[in-house]
C-alpha positions in Angstrom: 75.3 -5.8 -24.4 78.4 -5.4 -26.5 79.8 -8.4 -28.4 83.1 -8.1 -26.5 81.4 -8.3 -23.2 79.2 -11.2 -24.3 82.3 -13.0 -25.5 84.0 -12.5 -22.1 80.9 -13.8 -20.4 80.8 -16.9 -22.6 84.5 -17.5 -21.9 83.9 -17.2 -18.1 80.9 -19.5 -18.2 82.7 -22.0 -20.3 85.5 -22.2 -17.8 83.1 -22.9 -14.9 81.1 -25.4 -16.9 84.3 -27.2 -17.8 85.5 -27.2 -14.2 82.2 -28.7 -13.0 82.2 -31.4 -15.7 85.9 -32.2 -15.1 85.5 -32.5 -11.3 82.4 -34.6 -11.7 84.2 -36.9 -14.2 87.3 -37.2 -12.0 85.3 -38.1 -8.8 82.8 -40.4 -10.5 85.0 -42.1 -13.2 83.3 -40.2 -15.9 84.4 -39.2 -19.4 87.9 -38.1 -20.3 88.9 -34.5 -20.9 88.8 -35.0 -24.6 85.2 -36.4 -24.4 84.1 -33.5 -22.1 85.6 -31.0 -24.6 83.9 -32.8 -27.6 80.5 -32.9 -25.9 80.3 -29.3 -24.6 80.4 -26.1 -26.6 83.1 -24.4 -24.7 84.6 -21.0 -25.6 87.9 -20.5 -23.8 90.1 -17.3 -23.8 93.4 -17.5 -25.7 96.2 -19.2 -23.8 98.9 -16.6 -23.4 102.2 -18.1 -22.3 105.6 -16.6 -22.0 108.7 -18.8 -21.7 110.7 -16.0 -20.2 108.0 -15.3 -17.5 107.9 -19.0 -16.6 111.7 -19.3 -16.4 111.7 -16.2 -14.1 109.0 -17.6 -11.9 110.7 -21.0 -11.8 114.0 -19.5 -10.8 112.5 -17.6 -7.8 110.1 -20.2 -6.3 110.9 -21.9 -3.1 113.0 -25.1 -3.0 111.5 -28.4 -2.1 113.2 -28.4 1.3 111.2 -25.5 2.5 108.6 -26.5 5.0 110.1 -29.9 5.9 110.3 -30.5 9.6 113.8 -30.9 11.0 113.6 -32.2 14.5 116.5 -32.0 16.9 116.4 -34.0 20.1 117.7 -31.8 22.9 119.0 -33.3 26.2 117.4 -31.7 29.2 119.8 -31.0 32.0 118.8 -32.4 35.4 
């Protein structure tokens, strides 16, 4: 197995192991995120973040009002 593929597999496994440890800690009043990271040997992929992409996404997402119920009482004619 190539070292690049092995590295990707370790990154993927680390993400799942961290998610399991984090959920267990959150549901059972376990260790903090810092403690989880200090205890486990995790290898995460680089965090690629673009300010311009975030601002573009933020400008196009739906407003908070979307999905709220607006009820109108209609009078039925007799």
